C-alpha positions in Angstrom: -3.5 -2.5 10.9 -2.5 0.1 8.5 -5.8 1.6 8.7 -6.2 1.4 12.5 -6.9 4.4 14.7 -4.7 2.8 17.4 -2.2 3.0 14.8 -0.8 6.8 15.1 2.5 6.7 13.5 5.0 4.8 11.8 7.0 3.7 14.5 3.5 2.2 15.9 3.1 0.5 12.6 6.4 -1.2 12.5 6.1 -2.4 16.3 2.6 -3.6 15.4 4.1 -5.9 12.7 5.8 -8.0 15.1 2.9 -9.2 16.2 1.8 -11.2 13.1 2.7 -14.4 12.3 5.3 -13.4 9.4 7.3 -11.5 11.7 10.2 -14.1 11.4 10.1 -14.0 7.4 12.0 -11.3 5.0 9.3 -8.7 4.2 9.5 -8.2 0.2 10.1 -5.0 -1.7 6.5 -4.8 -2.4 5.6 -5.1 1.2 8.4 -2.1 1.9 6.7 -0.3 -0.5 2.9 -0.6 0.9 4.3 0.5 4.1 5.7 3.6 2.5 2.4 4.2 0.7 0.6 4.2 4.2 3.0 6.4 5.6 2.3 9.3 2.7 -1.4 8.6 2.9 -1.4 9.0 6.6 0.9 12.1 6.8 3.0 10.7 9.0 6.6 11.7 9.7 9.8 9.5 8.6 11.5 7.8 11.6 14.7 7.8 12.9 16.8 5.2 10.8 18.5 3.5 13.9 14.9 2.4 15.0 14.9 -0.4 12.1 18.6 -1.0 12.0 19.3 -4.6 12.6 21.8 -4.0 15.1 19.4 -3.1 17.6 16.8 -5.4 17.1 16.2 -9.2 18.4 18.0 -11.7 16.2 14.8 -13.4 15.8 13.5 -10.2 14.1 16.7 -9.5 12.0 15.2 -10.5 8.7 12.5 -8.2 9.1 14.4 -5.3 10.2 17.1 -5.9 7.3 14.3 -5.8 4.8 13.1 -2.7 6.0 16.4 -1.1 6.5 17.6 -2.1 2.7 14.5 -2.0 0.6 13.1 1.3 2.0 13.5 4.8 0.2 10.8 6.9 2.0 10.6 5.4 5.9 13.5 7.3 7.3 15.1 10.4 7.8 17.5 12.2 10.5 15.7 15.5 9.9 12.1 14.4 11.2 12.8 13.3 14.6 15.0 12.8 17.3 15.9 10.2 20.3 15.9 11.4 23.8 16.9 8.9 26.8 14.7 9.8 30.4 16.1 10.5 33.5 14.6 9.6 36.8 13.1 12.3 38.8 13.5 11.7 42.4 11.2 12.3 45.3 13.1 15.6 45.8 11.9 16.3 42.5 15.5 16.6 41.4 16.8 15.1 38.0 19.3 12.3 38.6 22.2 11.6 36.3 21.0 7.8 36.5 19.5 6.5 33.1 19.1 3.3 33.7 16.4 1.6 36.0 15.3 -2.0 36.9 12.1 -3.3 34.9 10.6 -4.0 38.0 10.8 -0.8 39.4 9.4 0.8 36.0 6.3 -1.5 36.1 5.9 -1.9 39.6 6.3 2.1 41.0 5.0 5.2 39.8 8.1 7.0 38.0 8.3 10.3 36.6 11.0 10.6 33.7 12.7 13.7 32.4 13.7 14.1 28.9 16.0 17.4 27.5 14.5 18.3 24.0 15.5 21.4 22.6 12.8 21.7 19.4 13.4 23.1 16.3 10.5 26.0 17.0 12.1 27.1 20.2 15.8 27.9 19.2 15.6 31.2 20.5 13.9 30.4 23.5 15.4 32.7 26.3 13.4 30.9 29.5 16.1 29.6 32.3 17.1 26.0 32.1 16.8 23.5 29.4 13.7 22.8 27.4 12.3 19.5 27.8 9.3 17.4 29.0 8.1 15.1 31.7 6.2 11.9 31.3 4.5 10.1 34.3 4.5 6.4 34.2 1.7 5.1 36.4 1.8 1.1 36.4 -1.1 -0.5 38.2 0.2 -3.9 38.7 -0.2 -6.2 41.7 2.0 -9.4 42.6 1.9 -12.1 40.1 -0.6 -10.1 37.8 -0.4 -8.5 34.4 -0.7 -4.9 34.5 -1.9 -1.9 32.7 0.7 0.8 31.9 -0.5 4.5 31.6 1.9 7.4 30.6 1.1 11.0 30.8 3.0 13.9 29.4 3.3 16.6 32.2 2.0 20.3 31.0 2.1 21.7 34.3 5.2 23.7 34.6 4.8 24.0 38.5 5.5 20.3 38.7 8.8 20.4 36.5 12.5 20.5 38.3 14.5 23.3 38.5 16.0 23.7 35.5 13.8 22.0 32.9 10.7 23.7 31.2 8.5 22.7 28.5 6.8 24.1 25.3 3.6 22.7 25.3 2.6 24.3 22.2 5.3 22.1 20.5 5.7 19.3 22.4 2.4 17.0 22.0 2.2 13.5 23.0 0.9 11.7 19.8 4.7 12.8 18.7 6.0 11.0 21.3 6.8 7.0 21.1 8.6 5.2 23.9 11.1 2.2 23.6 12.5 0.1 26.1 16.2 -0.2 25.7 18.6 -2.5 27.5 22.2 -4.2 26.9 22.7 -7.4 25.6 25.4 -9.8 27.0 27.7 -8.6 24.0 27.2 -4.8 25.5 25.0 -3.7 22.3 22.1 -1.9 22.6 18.6 -3.8 22.1 15.5 -2.0 21.6 12.4 -3.8 22.7 9.9 -2.9 20.2 7.1 -4.4 22.1 4.5 -1.3 22.0 4.2 -0.8 26.1 1.9 2.0 25.6 -0.8 0.8 23.1 -4.2 0.6 24.6 -2.6 1.0 28.4 -1.0 -2.2 27.7 2.2 -3.1 29.7 3.0 -6.2 31.5 1.0 -9.1 29.9 1.8 -12.2 32.1 4.5 -12.8 34.6 6.3 -16.5 34.4 9.2 -18.6 36.5 11.7 -19.8 34.1 13.7 -23.0 34.7 16.2 -20.8 36.8 13.5 -19.9 39.0 13.9 -16.4 37.6 10.6 -14.0 37.6 10.3 -12.8 34.1 7.6 -10.0 32.5 6.3 -10.8 29.2 6.1 -7.6 27.6 4.7 -7.7 24.0 6.5 -10.8 22.6 9.6 -10.4 25.0 10.2 -12.4 28.4 12.2 -9.9 30.3 13.7 -10.7 34.0 12.2 -8.2 36.2 15.8 -7.3 37.6 16.9 -6.5 34.2 18.2 -3.0 33.9 16.6 -0.9 31.0 16.6 2.9 29.7 13.6 4.6 28.5 14.2 6.2 24.7 11.4 8.6 23.4 11.6 8.9 19.7 10.1 12.4 18.9 8.4 13.4 15.6 9.2 16.9 15.0 
């Protein structure tokens, strides 16, 4: 996995670890050092500390994330990236104030999300409106079937809502990593480290639980289709 051409950044590598049999065990300091060496060898940016915080992971994954948070010395930085929350762009091409959407809406309907981002290289931007980018989500799901999930960075300024513009020379698709987030019953935010955009993957299967609730299998998560979620973009600068 550390050398896979499909793994483009450190965010993806850490999500990929959770597909392995040992994800419920504690990573040793030696394993964490190997991850750090991989990051340096492949010239990846460091990630935001929040991404591997035990406070935002599934309880089953807490040992792994606690080990990553405690033992790393060269994986995280607040200066090499940022996090932004997507807002739905309506059919009227206006950015809504709503940043929650139901899971079924995300995986059953084409949607466009707007993200505000002032890149360090555009601090002197004098263009009207705010800097940012649009992501177009194109699920290919039919009732009762798994689906593929395509996400496209929109580079055509003509498709942008009023008040938002992109700097395509600085905003690049391979620098944007998407993560689903949802609120637990406790009210705490949990990230679904599920690699939803890997190799066009989206919903891997659909099941019905003992309460007759339809669930989407996303990575190793089984989430109810009416769950409210947010789309977070972790951007490497």
